[in-house]
mmCIF file as Biopython writes it, N, C-alpha, C and O atoms, coordinates in Angstrom:
data_model
#
loop_
_atom_site.group_PDB
_atom_site.id
_atom_site.type_symbol
_atom_site.label_atom_id
_atom_site.label_alt_id
_atom_site.label_comp_id
_atom_site.label_asym_id
_atom_site.label_entity_id
_atom_site.label_seq_id
_atom_site.pdbx_PDB_ins_code
_atom_site.Cartn_x
_atom_site.Cartn_y
_atom_site.Cartn_z
_atom_site.occupancy
_atom_site.B_iso_or_equiv
_atom_site.auth_seq_id
_atom_site.auth_asym_id
_atom_site.pdbx_PDB_model_num
ATOM 1   N N  . MET A ? 1  ? 21.593 57.618 -10.338 1.0 0.0 1  A 1 
ATOM 2   C CA . MET A ? 1  ? 21.664 57.692 -11.684 1.0 0.0 1  A 1 
ATOM 3   C C  . MET A ? 1  ? 23.057 57.230 -12.173 1.0 0.0 1  A 1 
ATOM 4   O O  . MET A ? 1  ? 24.100 57.542 -11.598 1.0 0.0 1  A 1 
ATOM 5   N N  . MET A ? 2  ? 22.989 56.474 -13.265 1.0 0.0 2  A 1 
ATOM 6   C CA . MET A ? 2  ? 24.274 55.930 -13.850 1.0 0.0 2  A 1 
ATOM 7   C C  . MET A ? 2  ? 25.043 56.892 -14.665 1.0 0.0 2  A 1 
ATOM 8   O O  . MET A ? 2  ? 24.503 57.948 -14.994 1.0 0.0 2  A 1 
ATOM 9   N N  . PRO A ? 3  ? 26.179 56.641 -14.999 1.0 0.0 3  A 1 
ATOM 10  C CA . PRO A ? 3  ? 27.128 57.669 -15.789 1.0 0.0 3  A 1 
ATOM 11  C C  . PRO A ? 3  ? 26.472 57.996 -16.920 1.0 0.0 3  A 1 
ATOM 12  O O  . PRO A ? 3  ? 26.623 59.164 -17.278 1.0 0.0 3  A 1 
ATOM 13  N N  . ASN A ? 4  ? 25.675 57.195 -17.698 1.0 0.0 4  A 1 
ATOM 14  C CA . ASN A ? 4  ? 25.111 57.435 -18.936 1.0 0.0 4  A 1 
ATOM 15  C C  . ASN A ? 4  ? 23.790 58.242 -18.794 1.0 0.0 4  A 1 
ATOM 16  O O  . ASN A ? 4  ? 23.060 58.464 -19.760 1.0 0.0 4  A 1 
ATOM 17  N N  . MET A ? 5  ? 23.540 58.650 -17.581 1.0 0.0 5  A 1 
ATOM 18  C CA . MET A ? 5  ? 22.222 59.328 -17.096 1.0 0.0 5  A 1 
ATOM 19  C C  . MET A ? 5  ? 21.022 58.601 -17.207 1.0 0.0 5  A 1 
ATOM 20  O O  . MET A ? 5  ? 19.953 59.209 -17.262 1.0 0.0 5  A 1 
ATOM 21  N N  . MET A ? 6  ? 21.084 57.040 -17.256 1.0 0.0 6  A 1 
ATOM 22  C CA . MET A ? 6  ? 19.941 56.291 -17.086 1.0 0.0 6  A 1 
ATOM 23  C C  . MET A ? 6  ? 19.764 55.780 -15.671 1.0 0.0 6  A 1 
ATOM 24  O O  . MET A ? 6  ? 20.716 55.528 -14.933 1.0 0.0 6  A 1 
ATOM 25  N N  . PRO A ? 7  ? 18.327 55.625 -15.293 1.0 0.0 7  A 1 
ATOM 26  C CA . PRO A ? 7  ? 18.245 54.986 -13.890 1.0 0.0 7  A 1 
ATOM 27  C C  . PRO A ? 7  ? 18.587 53.625 -13.870 1.0 0.0 7  A 1 
ATOM 28  O O  . PRO A ? 7  ? 18.626 52.972 -14.913 1.0 0.0 7  A 1 
ATOM 29  N N  . ARG A ? 8  ? 18.856 53.106 -12.686 1.0 0.0 8  A 1 
ATOM 30  C CA . ARG A ? 8  ? 19.195 51.728 -12.293 1.0 0.0 8  A 1 
ATOM 31  C C  . ARG A ? 8  ? 17.914 50.901 -12.057 1.0 0.0 8  A 1 
ATOM 32  O O  . ARG A ? 8  ? 17.346 51.056 -10.976 1.0 0.0 8  A 1 
ATOM 33  N N  . VAL A ? 9  ? 17.411 50.054 -12.943 1.0 0.0 9  A 1 
ATOM 34  C CA . VAL A ? 9  ? 16.259 49.289 -12.717 1.0 0.0 9  A 1 
ATOM 35  C C  . VAL A ? 9  ? 16.401 47.937 -12.932 1.0 0.0 9  A 1 
ATOM 36  O O  . VAL A ? 9  ? 16.939 47.510 -13.954 1.0 0.0 9  A 1 
ATOM 37  N N  . GLY A ? 10 ? 15.940 47.172 -12.003 1.0 0.0 10 A 1 
ATOM 38  C CA . GLY A ? 10 ? 16.166 45.589 -12.453 1.0 0.0 10 A 1 
ATOM 39  C C  . GLY A ? 10 ? 16.899 44.980 -11.191 1.0 0.0 10 A 1 
ATOM 40  O O  . GLY A ? 10 ? 17.157 45.521 -10.116 1.0 0.0 10 A 1 
ATOM 41  N N  . ALA A ? 11 ? 17.172 43.622 -11.662 1.0 0.0 11 A 1 
ATOM 42  C CA . ALA A ? 11 ? 17.866 42.916 -10.801 1.0 0.0 11 A 1 
ATOM 43  C C  . ALA A ? 11 ? 19.417 43.349 -10.644 1.0 0.0 11 A 1 
ATOM 44  O O  . ALA A ? 11 ? 20.109 43.856 -11.526 1.0 0.0 11 A 1 
ATOM 45  N N  . GLY A ? 12 ? 19.786 43.051 -9.389  1.0 0.0 12 A 1 
ATOM 46  C CA . GLY A ? 12 ? 21.262 43.297 -9.228  1.0 0.0 12 A 1 
ATOM 47  C C  . GLY A ? 12 ? 22.170 42.028 -9.412  1.0 0.0 12 A 1 
ATOM 48  O O  . GLY A ? 12 ? 21.777 40.976 -9.915  1.0 0.0 12 A 1 
ATOM 49  N N  . ARG A ? 13 ? 23.338 42.246 -8.975  1.0 0.0 13 A 1 
ATOM 50  C CA . ARG A ? 13 ? 24.352 41.123 -9.187  1.0 0.0 13 A 1 
ATOM 51  C C  . ARG A ? 13 ? 24.124 40.028 -8.146  1.0 0.0 13 A 1 
ATOM 52  O O  . ARG A ? 13 ? 24.422 38.866 -8.421  1.0 0.0 13 A 1 
ATOM 53  N N  . ARG A ? 14 ? 23.611 40.355 -6.972  1.0 0.0 14 A 1 
ATOM 54  C CA . ARG A ? 14 ? 23.367 39.329 -5.931  1.0 0.0 14 A 1 
ATOM 55  C C  . ARG A ? 14 ? 21.865 38.886 -5.933  1.0 0.0 14 A 1 
ATOM 56  O O  . ARG A ? 14 ? 20.954 39.631 -6.292  1.0 0.0 14 A 1 
ATOM 57  N N  . ALA A ? 15 ? 21.706 37.674 -5.521  1.0 0.0 15 A 1 
ATOM 58  C CA . ALA A ? 15 ? 20.385 37.213 -5.473  1.0 0.0 15 A 1 
ATOM 59  C C  . ALA A ? 15 ? 19.419 38.107 -4.440  1.0 0.0 15 A 1 
ATOM 60  O O  . ALA A ? 15 ? 19.950 38.711 -3.508  1.0 0.0 15 A 1 
ATOM 61  N N  . ASN A ? 16 ? 18.318 38.148 -4.602  1.0 0.0 16 A 1 
ATOM 62  C CA . ASN A ? 16 ? 17.245 39.126 -3.661  1.0 0.0 16 A 1 
ATOM 63  C C  . ASN A ? 16 ? 17.437 40.696 -3.790  1.0 0.0 16 A 1 
ATOM 64  O O  . ASN A ? 16 ? 16.792 41.487 -3.103  1.0 0.0 16 A 1 
ATOM 65  N N  . VAL A ? 17 ? 18.323 41.052 -4.674  1.0 0.0 17 A 1 
ATOM 66  C CA . VAL A ? 17 ? 18.494 42.384 -4.720  1.0 0.0 17 A 1 
ATOM 67  C C  . VAL A ? 17 ? 17.963 43.015 -6.250  1.0 0.0 17 A 1 
ATOM 68  O O  . VAL A ? 17 ? 18.265 42.625 -7.378  1.0 0.0 17 A 1 
ATOM 69  N N  . PHE A ? 18 ? 17.141 44.037 -5.869  1.0 0.0 18 A 1 
ATOM 70  C CA . PHE A ? 18 ? 16.480 44.664 -7.147  1.0 0.0 18 A 1 
ATOM 71  C C  . PHE A ? 18 ? 16.516 46.180 -6.893  1.0 0.0 18 A 1 
ATOM 72  O O  . PHE A ? 18 ? 16.371 46.682 -5.778  1.0 0.0 18 A 1 
ATOM 73  N N  . TYR A ? 19 ? 16.722 46.862 -8.031  1.0 0.0 19 A 1 
ATOM 74  C CA . TYR A ? 19 ? 16.950 48.185 -7.941  1.0 0.0 19 A 1 
ATOM 75  C C  . TYR A ? 19 ? 15.867 49.105 -8.766  1.0 0.0 19 A 1 
ATOM 76  O O  . TYR A ? 19 ? 15.445 48.761 -9.870  1.0 0.0 19 A 1 
ATOM 77  N N  . ASN A ? 20 ? 15.538 50.092 -8.225  1.0 0.0 20 A 1 
ATOM 78  C CA . ASN A ? 20 ? 14.511 51.130 -8.835  1.0 0.0 20 A 1 
ATOM 79  C C  . ASN A ? 20 ? 15.004 52.449 -8.338  1.0 0.0 20 A 1 
ATOM 80  O O  . ASN A ? 20 ? 14.389 52.980 -7.413  1.0 0.0 20 A 1 
ATOM 81  N N  . THR A ? 21 ? 16.087 53.052 -8.873  1.0 0.0 21 A 1 
ATOM 82  C CA . THR A ? 21 ? 16.644 54.233 -8.311  1.0 0.0 21 A 1 
ATOM 83  C C  . THR A ? 21 ? 17.344 55.155 -9.510  1.0 0.0 21 A 1 
ATOM 84  O O  . THR A ? 21 ? 17.540 54.680 -10.629 1.0 0.0 21 A 1 
ATOM 85  N N  . GLY A ? 22 ? 17.642 56.294 -9.219  1.0 0.0 22 A 1 
ATOM 86  C CA . GLY A ? 22 ? 18.367 57.040 -10.143 1.0 0.0 22 A 1 
ATOM 87  C C  . GLY A ? 22 ? 17.612 57.794 -11.151 1.0 0.0 22 A 1 
ATOM 88  O O  . GLY A ? 22 ? 18.189 58.249 -12.138 1.0 0.0 22 A 1 
ATOM 89  N N  . HIS A ? 23 ? 16.184 57.973 -10.932 1.0 0.0 23 A 1 
ATOM 90  C CA . HIS A ? 23 ? 15.356 58.643 -11.889 1.0 0.0 23 A 1 
ATOM 91  C C  . HIS A ? 23 ? 15.675 60.216 -12.026 1.0 0.0 23 A 1 
ATOM 92  O O  . HIS A ? 23 ? 15.262 60.846 -13.000 1.0 0.0 23 A 1 
ATOM 93  N N  . GLY A ? 24 ? 16.407 60.801 -11.036 1.0 0.0 24 A 1 
ATOM 94  C CA . GLY A ? 24 ? 16.658 62.130 -11.219 1.0 0.0 24 A 1 
ATOM 95  C C  . GLY A ? 24 ? 15.349 63.069 -11.138 1.0 0.0 24 A 1 
ATOM 96  O O  . GLY A ? 24 ? 14.467 62.850 -10.308 1.0 0.0 24 A 1 
ATOM 97  N N  . HIS A ? 25 ? 15.290 64.117 -12.049 1.0 0.0 25 A 1 
ATOM 98  C CA . HIS A ? 25 ? 14.177 64.954 -11.784 1.0 0.0 25 A 1 
ATOM 99  C C  . HIS A ? 25 ? 12.888 64.516 -12.535 1.0 0.0 25 A 1 
ATOM 100 O O  . HIS A ? 25 ? 11.904 65.249 -12.629 1.0 0.0 25 A 1 
ATOM 101 N N  . LEU A ? 26 ? 12.966 63.240 -13.074 1.0 0.0 26 A 1 
ATOM 102 C CA . LEU A ? 26 ? 11.675 62.691 -13.683 1.0 0.0 26 A 1 
ATOM 103 C C  . LEU A ? 26 ? 11.295 61.406 -12.571 1.0 0.0 26 A 1 
ATOM 104 O O  . LEU A ? 26 ? 10.610 60.447 -12.928 1.0 0.0 26 A 1 
ATOM 105 N N  . GLY A ? 27 ? 11.801 61.535 -11.297 1.0 0.0 27 A 1 
ATOM 106 C CA . GLY A ? 27 ? 11.370 60.470 -10.394 1.0 0.0 27 A 1 
ATOM 107 C C  . GLY A ? 27 ? 9.983  60.290 -10.015 1.0 0.0 27 A 1 
ATOM 108 O O  . GLY A ? 27 ? 9.560  59.146 -9.846  1.0 0.0 27 A 1 
ATOM 109 N N  . TRP A ? 28 ? 9.224  61.306 -9.861  1.0 0.0 28 A 1 
ATOM 110 C CA . TRP A ? 28 ? 7.676  61.294 -9.604  1.0 0.0 28 A 1 
ATOM 111 C C  . TRP A ? 28 ? 7.074  60.653 -10.943 1.0 0.0 28 A 1 
ATOM 112 O O  . TRP A ? 28 ? 6.109  59.903 -10.799 1.0 0.0 28 A 1 
ATOM 113 N N  . THR A ? 29 ? 7.477  60.846 -12.008 1.0 0.0 29 A 1 
ATOM 114 C CA . THR A ? 29 ? 7.003  60.440 -13.259 1.0 0.0 29 A 1 
ATOM 115 C C  . THR A ? 29 ? 7.102  58.962 -13.573 1.0 0.0 29 A 1 
ATOM 116 O O  . THR A ? 29 ? 6.189  58.188 -13.861 1.0 0.0 29 A 1 
ATOM 117 N N  . LEU A ? 30 ? 8.508  58.714 -13.447 1.0 0.0 30 A 1 
ATOM 118 C CA . LEU A ? 30 ? 8.911  57.283 -13.882 1.0 0.0 30 A 1 
ATOM 119 C C  . LEU A ? 30 ? 8.877  56.219 -12.828 1.0 0.0 30 A 1 
ATOM 120 O O  . LEU A ? 30 ? 8.786  55.022 -13.102 1.0 0.0 30 A 1 
ATOM 121 N N  . SER A ? 31 ? 8.958  56.725 -11.543 1.0 0.0 31 A 1 
ATOM 122 C CA . SER A ? 31 ? 9.212  55.647 -10.551 1.0 0.0 31 A 1 
ATOM 123 C C  . SER A ? 31 ? 7.996  54.666 -10.468 1.0 0.0 31 A 1 
ATOM 124 O O  . SER A ? 31 ? 8.218  53.512 -10.102 1.0 0.0 31 A 1 
ATOM 125 N N  . ALA A ? 32 ? 6.714  55.058 -10.789 1.0 0.0 32 A 1 
ATOM 126 C CA . ALA A ? 32 ? 5.691  54.256 -10.666 1.0 0.0 32 A 1 
ATOM 127 C C  . ALA A ? 32 ? 5.753  53.073 -11.701 1.0 0.0 32 A 1 
ATOM 128 O O  . ALA A ? 32 ? 5.519  51.896 -11.429 1.0 0.0 32 A 1 
ATOM 129 N N  . VAL A ? 33 ? 6.103  53.569 -12.920 1.0 0.0 33 A 1 
ATOM 130 C CA . VAL A ? 33 ? 6.157  52.640 -14.022 1.0 0.0 33 A 1 
ATOM 131 C C  . VAL A ? 33 ? 7.153  51.570 -13.848 1.0 0.0 33 A 1 
ATOM 132 O O  . VAL A ? 33 ? 6.982  50.378 -14.103 1.0 0.0 33 A 1 
ATOM 133 N N  . THR A ? 34 ? 8.274  52.166 -13.358 1.0 0.0 34 A 1 
ATOM 134 C CA . THR A ? 34 ? 9.411  51.163 -13.220 1.0 0.0 34 A 1 
ATOM 135 C C  . THR A ? 34 ? 9.357  50.275 -12.013 1.0 0.0 34 A 1 
ATOM 136 O O  . THR A ? 34 ? 10.005 49.231 -11.933 1.0 0.0 34 A 1 
ATOM 137 N N  . ALA A ? 35 ? 8.495  50.767 -11.000 1.0 0.0 35 A 1 
ATOM 138 C CA . ALA A ? 35 ? 8.190  49.965 -9.915  1.0 0.0 35 A 1 
ATOM 139 C C  . ALA A ? 35 ? 7.426  48.823 -10.283 1.0 0.0 35 A 1 
ATOM 140 O O  . ALA A ? 35 ? 7.714  47.730 -9.795  1.0 0.0 35 A 1 
ATOM 141 N N  . ASP A ? 36 ? 6.393  48.961 -11.167 1.0 0.0 36 A 1 
ATOM 142 C CA . ASP A ? 36 ? 5.557  47.904 -11.791 1.0 0.0 36 A 1 
ATOM 143 C C  . ASP A ? 36 ? 6.534  46.999 -12.429 1.0 0.0 36 A 1 
ATOM 144 O O  . ASP A ? 36 ? 6.473  45.806 -12.132 1.0 0.0 36 A 1 
ATOM 145 N N  . MET A ? 37 ? 7.403  47.396 -13.244 1.0 0.0 37 A 1 
ATOM 146 C CA . MET A ? 37 ? 8.388  46.554 -13.970 1.0 0.0 37 A 1 
ATOM 147 C C  . MET A ? 37 ? 9.214  45.588 -12.944 1.0 0.0 37 A 1 
ATOM 148 O O  . MET A ? 37 ? 9.270  44.364 -13.071 1.0 0.0 37 A 1 
ATOM 149 N N  . VAL A ? 38 ? 9.805  46.288 -11.977 1.0 0.0 38 A 1 
ATOM 150 C CA . VAL A ? 38 ? 10.442 45.593 -11.059 1.0 0.0 38 A 1 
ATOM 151 C C  . VAL A ? 38 ? 9.764  44.693 -10.260 1.0 0.0 38 A 1 
ATOM 152 O O  . VAL A ? 38 ? 10.334 43.646 -9.952  1.0 0.0 38 A 1 
ATOM 153 N N  . ALA A ? 39 ? 8.548  44.942 -9.838  1.0 0.0 39 A 1 
ATOM 154 C CA . ALA A ? 39 ? 7.662  44.025 -9.156  1.0 0.0 39 A 1 
ATOM 155 C C  . ALA A ? 39 ? 7.413  42.698 -10.071 1.0 0.0 39 A 1 
ATOM 156 O O  . ALA A ? 39 ? 7.328  41.603 -9.514  1.0 0.0 39 A 1 
ATOM 157 N N  . GLY A ? 40 ? 7.316  42.799 -11.260 1.0 0.0 40 A 1 
ATOM 158 C CA . GLY A ? 40 ? 7.081  41.802 -12.247 1.0 0.0 40 A 1 
ATOM 159 C C  . GLY A ? 40 ? 8.340  40.995 -12.264 1.0 0.0 40 A 1 
ATOM 160 O O  . GLY A ? 40 ? 8.285  39.766 -12.312 1.0 0.0 40 A 1 
ATOM 161 N N  . GLN A ? 41 ? 9.488  41.656 -12.227 1.0 0.0 41 A 1 
ATOM 162 C CA . GLN A ? 41 ? 10.709 40.850 -12.080 1.0 0.0 41 A 1 
ATOM 163 C C  . GLN A ? 41 ? 10.942 40.037 -10.810 1.0 0.0 41 A 1 
ATOM 164 O O  . GLN A ? 41 ? 11.494 38.937 -10.847 1.0 0.0 41 A 1 
ATOM 165 N N  . VAL A ? 42 ? 10.534 40.572 -9.754  1.0 0.0 42 A 1 
ATOM 166 C CA . VAL A ? 42 ? 10.578 40.136 -8.384  1.0 0.0 42 A 1 
ATOM 167 C C  . VAL A ? 42 ? 9.742  38.841 -8.396  1.0 0.0 42 A 1 
ATOM 168 O O  . VAL A ? 42 ? 10.171 37.799 -7.900  1.0 0.0 42 A 1 
ATOM 169 N N  . GLN A ? 43 ? 8.524  38.946 -8.984  1.0 0.0 43 A 1 
ATOM 170 C CA . GLN A ? 43 ? 7.495  37.817 -8.969  1.0 0.0 43 A 1 
ATOM 171 C C  . GLN A ? 43 ? 7.992  36.661 -9.792  1.0 0.0 43 A 1 
ATOM 172 O O  . GLN A ? 43 ? 7.833  35.506 -9.397  1.0 0.0 43 A 1 
ATOM 173 N N  . GLN A ? 44 ? 8.583  36.942 -10.915 1.0 0.0 44 A 1 
ATOM 174 C CA . GLN A ? 44 ? 9.223  35.944 -11.733 1.0 0.0 44 A 1 
ATOM 175 C C  . GLN A ? 44 ? 10.182 35.277 -11.085 1.0 0.0 44 A 1 
ATOM 176 O O  . GLN A ? 44 ? 10.233 34.051 -11.184 1.0 0.0 44 A 1 
ATOM 177 N N  . TRP A ? 45 ? 11.120 36.002 -10.299 1.0 0.0 45 A 1 
ATOM 178 C CA . TRP A ? 45 ? 12.309 35.415 -9.416  1.0 0.0 45 A 1 
ATOM 179 C C  . TRP A ? 45 ? 11.688 34.668 -8.458  1.0 0.0 45 A 1 
ATOM 180 O O  . TRP A ? 45 ? 12.198 33.572 -8.225  1.0 0.0 45 A 1 
ATOM 181 N N  . GLN A ? 46 ? 10.672 34.996 -7.818  1.0 0.0 46 A 1 
ATOM 182 C CA . GLN A ? 46 ? 10.146 34.260 -6.712  1.0 0.0 46 A 1 
ATOM 183 C C  . GLN A ? 46 ? 9.684  32.829 -7.383  1.0 0.0 46 A 1 
ATOM 184 O O  . GLN A ? 46 ? 9.967  31.773 -6.818  1.0 0.0 46 A 1 
ATOM 185 N N  . GLN A ? 47 ? 9.101  32.853 -8.374  1.0 0.0 47 A 1 
ATOM 186 C CA . GLN A ? 47 ? 8.467  31.629 -9.034  1.0 0.0 47 A 1 
ATOM 187 C C  . GLN A ? 47 ? 9.554  30.761 -9.324  1.0 0.0 47 A 1 
ATOM 188 O O  . GLN A ? 47 ? 9.487  29.577 -8.991  1.0 0.0 47 A 1 
ATOM 189 N N  . ARG A ? 48 ? 10.638 31.262 -9.960  1.0 0.0 48 A 1 
ATOM 190 C CA . ARG A ? 48 ? 11.723 30.522 -10.539 1.0 0.0 48 A 1 
ATOM 191 C C  . ARG A ? 48 ? 12.595 29.834 -9.208  1.0 0.0 48 A 1 
ATOM 192 O O  . ARG A ? 48 ? 13.095 28.711 -9.261  1.0 0.0 48 A 1 
ATOM 193 N N  . SER A ? 49 ? 12.660 30.643 -8.143  1.0 0.0 49 A 1 
ATOM 194 C CA . SER A ? 49 ? 13.544 30.192 -7.089  1.0 0.0 49 A 1 
ATOM 195 C C  . SER A ? 49 ? 12.829 29.308 -5.994  1.0 0.0 49 A 1 
ATOM 196 O O  . SER A ? 49 ? 13.405 28.490 -5.276  1.0 0.0 49 A 1 
ATOM 197 N N  . GLY A ? 50 ? 11.534 29.592 -5.982  1.0 0.0 50 A 1 
ATOM 198 C CA . GLY A ? 50 ? 10.711 28.933 -4.988  1.0 0.0 50 A 1 
ATOM 199 C C  . GLY A ? 50 ? 10.679 29.566 -3.808  1.0 0.0 50 A 1 
ATOM 200 O O  . GLY A ? 50 ? 10.375 28.904 -2.815  1.0 0.0 50 A 1 
ATOM 201 N N  . VAL A ? 51 ? 10.936 30.752 -3.698  1.0 0.0 51 A 1 
ATOM 202 C CA . VAL A ? 51 ? 10.988 31.695 -2.343  1.0 0.0 51 A 1 
ATOM 203 C C  . VAL A ? 51 ? 9.476  31.982 -2.125  1.0 0.0 51 A 1 
ATOM 204 O O  . VAL A ? 51 ? 8.656  32.345 -2.968  1.0 0.0 51 A 1 
ATOM 205 N N  . VAL A ? 52 ? 9.292  31.733 -0.783  1.0 0.0 52 A 1 
ATOM 206 C CA . VAL A ? 52 ? 7.729  32.133 -0.405  1.0 0.0 52 A 1 
ATOM 207 C C  . VAL A ? 52 ? 7.951  33.574 0.180   1.0 0.0 52 A 1 
ATOM 208 O O  . VAL A ? 52 ? 8.851  33.871 0.966   1.0 0.0 52 A 1 
ATOM 209 N N  . PRO A ? 53 ? 6.986  34.437 -0.328  1.0 0.0 53 A 1 
ATOM 210 C CA . PRO A ? 53 ? 6.975  36.050 0.102   1.0 0.0 53 A 1 
ATOM 211 C C  . PRO A ? 53 ? 6.837  35.917 1.751   1.0 0.0 53 A 1 
ATOM 212 O O  . PRO A ? 53 ? 6.340  34.935 2.303   1.0 0.0 53 A 1 
ATOM 213 N N  . LEU A ? 54 ? 7.295  36.922 2.347   1.0 0.0 54 A 1 
ATOM 214 C CA . LEU A ? 54 ? 7.201  37.137 3.783   1.0 0.0 54 A 1 
ATOM 215 C C  . LEU A ? 54 ? 5.804  37.493 4.062   1.0 0.0 54 A 1 
ATOM 216 O O  . LEU A ? 54 ? 5.200  38.374 3.451   1.0 0.0 54 A 1 
ATOM 217 N N  . ALA A ? 55 ? 5.284  36.734 5.063   1.0 0.0 55 A 1 
ATOM 218 C CA . ALA A ? 55 ? 3.871  37.163 5.512   1.0 0.0 55 A 1 
ATOM 219 C C  . ALA A ? 55 ? 3.981  37.994 6.770   1.0 0.0 55 A 1 
ATOM 220 O O  . ALA A ? 55 ? 4.771  37.695 7.665   1.0 0.0 55 A 1 
ATOM 221 N N  . VAL A ? 56 ? 3.268  38.923 6.818   1.0 0.0 56 A 1 
ATOM 222 C CA . VAL A ? 56 ? 3.219  39.874 8.060   1.0 0.0 56 A 1 
ATOM 223 C C  . VAL A ? 56 ? 2.078  39.833 8.773   1.0 0.0 56 A 1 
ATOM 224 O O  . VAL A ? 56 ? 1.022  40.092 8.196   1.0 0.0 56 A 1 
ATOM 225 N N  . ALA A ? 57 ? 2.091  39.508 10.124  1.0 0.0 57 A 1 
ATOM 226 C CA . ALA A ? 57 ? 1.051  39.356 11.007  1.0 0.0 57 A 1 
ATOM 227 C C  . ALA A ? 57 ? 0.440  40.664 11.335  1.0 0.0 57 A 1 
ATOM 228 O O  . ALA A ? 57 ? 1.159  41.555 11.787  1.0 0.0 57 A 1 
ATOM 229 N N  . VAL A ? 58 ? -0.811 40.853 11.147  1.0 0.0 58 A 1 
ATOM 230 C CA . VAL A ? 58 ? -1.503 41.970 11.536  1.0 0.0 58 A 1 
ATOM 231 C C  . VAL A ? 58 ? -2.206 41.847 12.738  1.0 0.0 58 A 1 
ATOM 232 O O  . VAL A ? 58 ? -3.010 40.920 12.830  1.0 0.0 58 A 1 
ATOM 233 N N  . PRO A ? 59 ? -2.018 42.774 13.871  1.0 0.0 59 A 1 
ATOM 234 C CA . PRO A ? 59 ? -2.818 42.275 15.042  1.0 0.0 59 A 1 
ATOM 235 C C  . PRO A ? 59 ? -4.261 42.546 14.819  1.0 0.0 59 A 1 
ATOM 236 O O  . PRO A ? 59 ? -4.648 43.375 13.995  1.0 0.0 59 A 1 
ATOM 237 N N  . ALA A ? 60 ? -4.999 41.882 15.513  1.0 0.0 60 A 1 
ATOM 238 C CA . ALA A ? 60 ? -6.662 41.974 15.450  1.0 0.0 60 A 1 
ATOM 239 C C  . ALA A ? 60 ? -7.049 43.122 16.213  1.0 0.0 60 A 1 
ATOM 240 O O  . ALA A ? 60 ? -8.239 43.417 16.326  1.0 0.0 60 A 1 
#
């Protein structure tokens, strides 16, 4: 949680770093909504930077 009692949500100062933390006692309530917001930001960042998402091989 930040000094102003707000959670840290969104892009960090460095590339590839996104935060969704500091929800305090409202974590279960707010984390899903803010995770959706951060996922949208990550997707926009991927499109702008041309980064290809990591593919995970699943054994058959």
